[in-house]
C-alpha positions as CSV (number, residue, x, y, z in Angstrom):
1,M,0.0,0.0,0.0
2,K,3.1,2.3,0.3
3,K,3.6,2.9,-3.4
4,P,0.0,4.0,-4.3
5,F,0.0,6.3,-1.4
6,L,3.3,7.9,-2.6
7,H,2.0,8.2,-6.2
8,A,-1.3,9.7,-5.0
9,L,0.6,12.2,-2.6
10,T,3.1,13.1,-5.5
11,A,0.0,14.0,-7.7
12,A,-1.5,16.0,-4.8
13,L,1.6,17.8,-4.0
14,Y,2.1,18.5,-7.7
15,I,-1.3,20.2,-7.8
16,V,-0.5,22.2,-4.7
17,V,2.9,23.5,-6.0
18,I,1.3,24.3,-9.5
19,V,-1.4,26.4,-7.9
20,L,0.9,28.3,-5.6
21,I,3.0,29.0,-8.9
22,I,0.1,30.2,-10.8
23,N,-0.9,32.5,-7.6
24,I,2.5,34.1,-7.6
25,V,2.8,34.5,-11.4
26,T,-0.7,36.2,-11.6
27,L,0.6,38.8,-9.2
28,I,3.6,39.4,-11.4
29,L,2.2,39.3,-14.9
30,P,0.1,41.9,-16.5
31,K,-3.6,41.2,-16.9
32,E,-3.9,40.8,-20.6
33,T,-1.2,38.9,-22.7
34,I,-1.2,36.3,-25.3
35,L,1.3,34.2,-23.3
36,I,-1.1,33.5,-20.4
37,P,-3.5,31.1,-22.5
38,M,-0.5,29.7,-24.1
39,S,1.2,28.9,-20.8
40,L,-1.9,27.4,-19.3
41,L,-2.5,25.1,-22.3
42,S,1.0,24.0,-22.1
43,L,0.7,23.4,-18.4
44,F,-2.5,21.6,-19.1
45,V,-0.6,19.2,-21.4
46,L,2.3,18.8,-19.2
47,S,0.0,18.0,-16.0
48,A,-1.9,15.4,-18.2
49,A,1.4,13.7,-18.9
50,V,2.7,13.9,-15.2
51,M,-0.6,12.6,-13.8
52,G,-0.7,9.9,-16.4
53,Y,2.7,8.7,-15.3
54,L,1.9,8.9,-11.6
55,F,-1.4,7.0,-12.1
56,L,-0.5,4.6,-14.8
57,S,3.1,3.8,-15.1
58,E,3.1,1.2,-12.2
59,P,-0.1,-0.6,-13.1
60,L,0.9,-0.7,-16.8
61,Q,4.2,-2.2,-15.9
62,L,2.4,-4.7,-13.5
63,Y,-0.1,-5.5,-16.3
64,L,2.8,-6.1,-18.9
65,D,4.3,-8.4,-16.5
66,N,1.0,-10.6,-16.5
67,Q,0.3,-9.3,-12.9
68,K,-3.2,-8.2,-14.0
69,K,-4.9,-8.4,-10.5
70,E,-2.1,-6.7,-9.1
71,A,-2.2,-3.9,-11.8
72,V,-5.8,-3.4,-11.3
73,A,-5.6,-3.2,-7.4
74,F,-2.7,-0.9,-7.6
75,F,-4.5,1.6,-9.9
76,I,-7.7,1.5,-7.7
77,K,-5.8,2.1,-4.6
78,T,-4.0,5.2,-6.0
79,V,-7.1,6.7,-7.3
80,G,-8.9,6.0,-4.2
81,I,-6.2,7.7,-2.0
82,F,-6.1,10.6,-4.5
83,A,-9.7,11.0,-4.1
84,C,-9.3,11.3,-0.4
85,F,-6.9,14.0,-1.0
86,A,-9.4,15.8,-3.4
87,I,-12.1,15.4,-0.6
88,L,-9.6,16.9,1.9
89,F,-9.1,19.9,-0.4
90,L,-12.9,20.4,-0.7
91,I,-13.3,20.2,3.0
92,L,-10.5,22.7,3.5
93,L,-12.2,25.0,1.1
94,L,-15.4,24.8,3.0
95,I,-13.7,25.5,6.3
96,V,-11.6,28.3,5.3
């Protein structure tokens, strides 16, 4: 169970870091520039790649090693733990 937790935690921390960076950058950059949508679209693509790696790399490796039950279990555990982080973020949003 240690590795799915680490993958989910890394995904949650990645989101926290990206949001903090976006908050800092929006204070520095001017309000209207063509670079903002370009940067955000690039960040979206980068985030999809990072999340795909975090959520699918280990299960895919297990699946290709013919450990199908373990692959599915790893993926479900990772998504479940990440869902707990998402719920935690929502609870924090409601409290603050």
